[in-house]
C-alpha positions, 0 to 999 in steps of 0.5 A, a space after each residue: 082655434 086660437 090661431 083662426 082667431 088671430 088670423 081672422 082678427 088681422 084680416 078684419 083690420 084691413 078692408 082692402 086686404 079682404 077684398 084682394 085676397 078673396 079676388 086672388 083666391 078666385 083667380 087661382 081657383 078658376 086657373 086651377 079648374 082651367 088647368 083641369 079642363 083636359 080631364 073634366 071638359 066643360 062638367 063640373 066648371 064651378 067645382 074649384 070655386 066652392 072652396 073659395 066661396 066657403 073660405 071668404 065667407 067664413 073669414 072675409 064677410 059677406 062683401 068679398 064673398 059676393 065679389 068672389 061670386 061675381 068674379 067666379 062667375 064671370 071668369 068661368 063663363 069667359 074661359 070654361 063654358 062655351 061659347 069661350 071668351 064671350 060673356 054670351 049665354 047660349 043655351 038653357 043648360 048654362 043658365 040652369 048651371 049658373 043659377 045652381 051655382 049662385 044658389 049654392 054659393 049664396 047659401 054658403 055664404 049665408 052659412 059661413 056668415 052666420 059661422 062667422 059671426 058666431 065665432 066672432 062672438 065667441 072670440 069677444 067672450 073669450 077676450 072678456 073672460 081672459 080679461 076677467 082672469 087677469 083681474 082675478 090673478 092680479 087680485 089673487 096675487 095682491 092678497 098673497 103679497 099681503 098675506 106673506 107680509 103679514 105672515 112675515 110681520 107676525 114671525 117678526 113680532 113672535 120673535 121680538 116677543 120671545 126676546 122681550 119675555 126672555 129678557 124679563 125673565 133673566 132680568 126680572 124674575 131671575 134677579 128676584 129668585 137670586 135675591 131670595 136664594 141669598 136670603 135663604 142662604 142667610 137663613 140657613 147660616 143661622 139655622 142651627 138653633 132651628 134643627 127642626 126646620 133646617 132640612 126644609 130650609 135646605 130643601 127650599 134653597 135647592 128648589 130655588 136654585 133649580 127654579 132659577 136654573 129652569 128660568 134661565 134655561 127657558 129664558 135661553 131657549 126662547 131666545 139664546 143671548 149668544 144669538 145676539 151677542 156671538 152669533 149662530 155658531 156659539 148659540 148652536 153649540 150651547 144648545 145642542 150641549 143642553 139638548 144631549 144632556 136632556 134627551 140623551 141623544 148624541 147630536 154631531 155638529 159640522 159647523 166650521 168655527 170660522 163660520 161667518 155672522 149672518 143677517 139677524 133673521 137668517 141666524 134666527 131662522 136657521 136656529 129655529 129650524 134646528 130647534 124644531 127638528 131636534 125636537 121632532 127627533 126626540 119626540 118621534 124618531 126614536 133615533 139615538 143620534 143625529 147630525 147637523 151639518 151647515 155649509 156656506 156657498 157663495 149663494 146660500 147657506 145649506 143646513 141638513 138635519 139627519 137622524 137614524 130613526 124610524 122615518 116617515 112612513 109611505 102613508 104619512 109622506 103621501 098624506 103630507 104631499 096630497 093635502 099639502 098640510 104637514 105638521 104645524 112645526 114644519 109649516 112654521 119652518 117652511 113659511 119662516 125660510 120662505 119670508 127670506 127667499 128660502 126652501 125646505 125639503 124633508 127626505 125619508 126612506 121609510 121605516 128604519 131608514 131615518 129622515 133628512 131635513 134640507 133647508 136652503 137660505 140665500 145669503 142675500 139681504 133678507 129684505 130684498 128676499 122678502 120682496 122677491 117672495 
């Protein structure tokens, strides 16, 4: 139908073309019937004209169709109906035949014109619908761009808030706890006379030291200072060392010692992906080992996090694929990478075969990646 619509619209632009093509078709039809004259004789003299009348009625309109009828009738009478090479009508049979041809031809023209107008109405409706679809698509694209920009801004604000919170914990609360620990140490040194309370003071000092260490750990986990000061390599090694101690999971990090610095947004994204994946391994996989491999190629940074745990069941994978709603952590990783033009893939061979998380991040600037996304 789309080809028919395009052809009809093209022909309707040029009136002379419609009349010219209609008359050429009539000439061809009369010539074809004349060529069949040895087989048909004077029977069915109008047989080849009916397809032409139908075609012109459907595509060219009433004017070209009526011209085709008149020319076809004259040509047929002149070449095929006795008395040949003359327009004189010699018997009633010829008159009846002409009248029958005119009646059927006019009926075909009426039907064809009705169909043509309906087709034109349908074409116009289709064009209007396509315009509306394009408008709605443009609105949806605008809304999606706004949503992506909002998401990027929220992630940026989240990282800024984590960075500020970590700095406040380290600089303010940490210093206060250090001062308190010093005071308790001073009291402890003079505590010989207070034998009954000595053990309590010692326990309090130990608690303060543990609390100070825990706050420093939380501060570093929220936003490791090494990530800003020394880069991704140092921050990952520090985090993995602490994670292995806390979880008893042996984590192998394959990262070149000369791994170059990346834009701040890219390093933060990679660190958060590794952090989230290791947390999921500890919570869900029951794996005793994990492997992290980070490779930089000319066009991208490739991050692989693999475990040897129980994997993701086929039902869970099917549910994640059909609903497109993985866990909150996975959605956060995927959205963070997408804002920088990257991708996140999760592969699991099923129970007992472990899980592989593959993150890819372009090495171009983050601003251009966000704009392209």
